[in-house]
N, C-alpha and C positions, 0 to 999 in steps of 0.2 A: 666631262660633259662637252667640252669644246671638240674633242676628238669624235664623240658620237654625232654631234651636229655636222661636222665636216663629212663623216662617213655617210650620214643620211643624205646630204646634198649629192654625193657621188651616186648613191643608190637611186635617188630620184631622177637624176639625169639618165641613168641606165634604164629606168622604168618608163620614162616619158613616152617613148615610141609605143610601148605596150599600152599605156594609159590612153593614148590618142586613138588606138585601134579597138580598145575594149568597149563593150556596151556599158552604159551607165546603169546604176543600181535601180533606176526607176522602172525598168522593165518587169521586175519581180518584186517591187516594193509593196509592203503592207504595214499596218500598224501592229506592233507587238510590244510586250513588256521586256525591255532590255535588262531590267534587274533580274528577272527570272532566268534569262539567257546567261548572264554572268554568274549567277548562283550555280547553274548547271555546270558551266565550264570550270569554275573554281573547285567544285566537288570532284572533278576528274583529274586535278593536278597531282603530279608526283613531287613530293617534297623531300628534302634531305632529312636524315634522322633527327627527331626532336623538333623540327620546324613545324610551325602551325600557321593557320590563316585566321585573321580577325576580319569579320564581315559586318559592314553597316550598309545594307542594301535596301533602298526604298523601291517600291514599284514605280517605274518611270516608263512612259510609252514613247516610242519613236516611230517614224514612218520611214522604212528602209527595206532593203533586201536582207532578210534575216541570215541567209547563208553567207553573204559577204561580211556582215558584221560579226557573225560567229567566227569566221576565219580571222578577222582583225583582232578580236578580243582574245581568241585562243593564242595567237602569236604574242600579244602583249603580256598576257598572264603567264604563259610558259617561260618567256624570257625573264620576267620578274622572279618567278619561282626558281629558275635555274641559277639565279644569282644569290639565292639565300645560302647562308651558312648553317651548319648543324645548330639546332636550337633557335634559329632565327624566326622572325615574325613577318609575315606578309599581310599588309592591311589593304583591304579592298573596300572602297566607299562608292556608292552610287546614290546620287541625290539630284533633286531639281536645283537649278542655278539660274541666275540672270546673266545672259551673255551680252557683252557690250559690242555693238556694231557701229562703225563709223558711217555717217551719211556724207556723201560728197558735198564739197562747198560749191555754191552756185556762182562764185566770183564776186559776190557782194557780201554775203554773210560768211562768218567763219564756219569751219567744219563743225557740224553738230554730231552728237552721239545719240544713239537710240539703244534700247534694251529689248531683248526678246527672251522668251522662256527657253531653257536649254536643259540638257541632262549632262551632269559632270561625273566622270568616272575617274577616281584617283586610285592608283596602284602604287603603294609605297613599301619599301623595306628590302626589296631585292635589287642588288647591284647589276645593272645592265652593262655588259662589256661592249667595247667599241666594235668588235668583230661581228656583232649582230645587226649592224646598220642596214644591211640589205633586207633582213626580215622586218625591221621597223619601217623601212621604206615601203614595203608591200602593205603593211598594216595602215600606214599613213595614207597611201593611195586609195585603199578601200574606204577609209573613213571620209576622205575628201569627196569621194563620189556621192556621199550622202549629206554633204554640207557640214561635215565634222572636221575636227582637227586633232592631231596628236602632238603633245608638247612634252619635251624632256624637262624634268625638274630635278633639283639636287637629290631629292629623296626617292624619285621614281618617275612615273608617267602620269600625265593627265590627258584624258580624252573627253572632248566636248562635242555633243551632238545636238541638233535642234530637237526640241520636244515636239511630239505630234500635235499637242494642243496649241502650240504656237502657230500652227498653220490653220487653226480653226477646225481641227478634226476631232472635236471633243466626243462626239458620238462613237466614232470608230475607236478612239482611245479607251472609252468606257467599256466597249465590247471586248477589246484586247485584254483589259485587266480582268473582266469577268471570266474570260476563257482561261486565264492563268490562275484563277482562284483567288484573286485579290478583291477587295471591297471598295466601293465608291461611296464617298461621303460628300454631300452637298455639291455634286457635280464635278468634284475633283477626285482623282484617284488617290 
């Protein structure tokens, strides 16, 4: 894990000039169901013999450039799948979460914390080797352009993105879920 973090740091230093020159994701951003996107990518994964995927995917709407998130999730899922052994299990979970955000101290009061709606994607089961840090750096850069983050965890990866409804975009979120065939209950997807 420490080697992956170190390699990610090197990859991010290499990518920083590209990141500075690249357009942000806002140019092509729209609301869409990230759960459906991950379901599609997971269905296309190549797994070792006897390996399987367990999915717990909720419909969750984000506001982002879908092609950039597709690339980031494809990298993350392929790396996790490549680390599976024969008969292994890759677990993919997509769900709403509360993301803790720190509010800056004003010099008088201590630093406060706030929470916002987020989408958490957990990918567990596949061992990610240190040699893939550059690929993870690309995925991390794409996610950061949309207010997200990629975290390495002992069992795999965690990706957190702001939920579209957190930005007050409930109508657009509802339309995105309707387009993907999901149902809306009491104003919440």
